[in-house]
N, C-alpha and C positions, 0 to 999 in steps of 0.2 A: 574597327575604330570605335572607341568608347564615346558615347554621346554625353555631354554635360547635362546633368539632371537639374531641372528647374526647381530650386528649393522654395520658391515663393509662388506656387501655382494659383493662389487666391487672386493675385493681381490680374491674371488672365481671365478671371471669371467676374470680377467686379464690374458694375456699370461704369460707363465712361464719363469723362468730363462733358462731352457733347450731350450725353443723356441728361445730365444734371442741368446744364445750361438751357436745354430745350424745355425742361420742366419749369424752370424759373423764368424763362423768357428774358434772360440777361446773360452777359458775359462776365466771367470772373476776372478780376484784376486787382492789383495791389497799388494803392496810393501810399507812398512812403514819405511821411513828413519828417524832415530833419531841421534842426535849428537849436538855438540855445534854450535852456530852461527859462520858461516865462515868455517865450517868443510868440506863443499863441497856437502852437500845434494842436493841442487837444481841443481848444476852444473852436478852432476851425473844423476839426474832425466832427465834433458834436453837431455843429451847424449843418455840415454836409450830410451826416447821418439822417437828420430830420428831413432834409430836403429830398433825399433819395427815398426815404420811407413814404413821403407824401406822393412820390411818383410811382410807388409800387415796386421799388427795387430793394432787394435784400442786401443788407450791409452789416459789417461787423467792425467795431473799433478794437484795436489792440493798443494799449498804451502802458506806460511805465507802472502805473498804480495797479492795474488789474493783472499784469504779468508778474511783477515783483512780489505780489501777495499770493500768487498761485504757483504756476508751473516753474517759476524761477525764484521761489522763496528761499532756496538754499544758497543762492549766489550772493557774493559780496561785490566789491567794487575794484578788485585788483584788475590788472590788464587782462589776465586770462579769463576772469569771471565776466568782465564787460564784453569780451569777444564771444564767450559762450552764451551770454544773455541775448546778443543779437542773432547768433546762429539759431538758437531755439526759436526765437520770434519768427525768423525767416522760415524755418521748417513748419511751424504752426501756420504761418501765413500762406505757405504753399498749399497746405491741406484745404484751407478755406477757398483759395483761388481755384483750385482744382475741383471744388464742389460748386463752382459757379457764383461764388459770393464776392461782392465788391468789398474789399478789405482795406481798412484805413489804419495804418501803423504810425503812431506818433511817438517817436523816440529821438533823443538827442543824437545818437549814432554819430559821434564827432569826427570820425576819420573816414577818408575815402576808402580805405581798406575794408572797414566794417560794412560800408554801404555797397561796395563791390561784391563782397561775400553774400550779402542779402540778395542782391540782384542776380547773382549766379545761381543761388539756391532756388529762387522763385521763378527765374526765367526772364530774359531780357524783354521779351515781347509783352509780358504781363506787369513789369515793374516800371512805375512812373514816379519819379522823385519830385517832391515839392519842397523847395527850400524856403523855410519861413525865416527870412533874413532880418528880422527886427533887430536893431542895434543893441549892443550890450548895455548901454546906459539906460535904454528904455526897459529892457528885461530886468535890470537890476532895480530900477525905480518901482516896477510892479512887485517884484520879489514875492510872488504868490505864496510860496511855501516857507519863506524866511531862509532859504538856502544860501543866497548870496551874502546875507549878513553873517551867517555862520562861517561861510568860506572866508570872508574878509577877516574874521576873528581867528582863523586858523583851525576851526573846529571840524571842517570838512576838507579832507585832503583831495588833491587831484580833481578839483571841481572845474568843469568845463567853462571856459571864459574867464576864470580868475587864476587858477593855478594849474590848469591843463588847457592845451590848445583846442581850437575847433577848426577843422579844415572845411571851408565852404565848398559845396559841390561845384564842379566846373561846367556842367551842362544839365541843369535841372529842367524838368518839363515846365515848371513854374517857379518863379521867384516872387515871394509875397512878403512885403514889409508891412506888418500890421500897425506900425506907428504912422503910416502914411495914408491909410485907407480904412474905411469902416469894415466891420466884421462881415456885413452882408455882401460887400464886394468881393472879399476874399473867398467866402463860401461859394459865391456865384462863379468865380474863376475856376475853382476846383470842380464844381459840378459840370461846368462846360467841358473841362478836360475829360471827365468820366464819360459824359454823354457822347463825345466825339468817338470814343472807343466802344460804344454800345451799338453803333450802326451796323 
């Protein structure tokens, strides 16, 4: 009987996730922020990063700006490219999580299918969804990047919340409306979620 040859023997020799987590004295996990543009995803992630750093925990933020200008620079905004954008983010996120790093991903990720794909890639036990449910009118009032105004003028096609739908998560770990509470409270809620899984 012929034995199947392992063509990826390096994986059997690499140090394990448990080795990395023991070195860092923390557990890797993914906090996946989803919500409309301008809802406060990246702002909360920045606050969480600073708080975790103060506690001696290693953290990495992945968001649209640093991903679209780097690893996903060649992708556009077609349906296929949007899906590939999320797939790549999830694959990179899994590498960080498997290295013991607390990873904060801040992406609109507008459909349940996209988020389910990310959860499947990263692993259900490590994937914690935070829905930043700030209402559309507040996100549009902020219009941090001027995208809503451009979408209203028809300059941006398939813009989530205006000309493309957003599917709210059905069972997020947290639901945060930044129009109803201060940033500090939102950050505290996410940090509490993280620390609960560091025990």
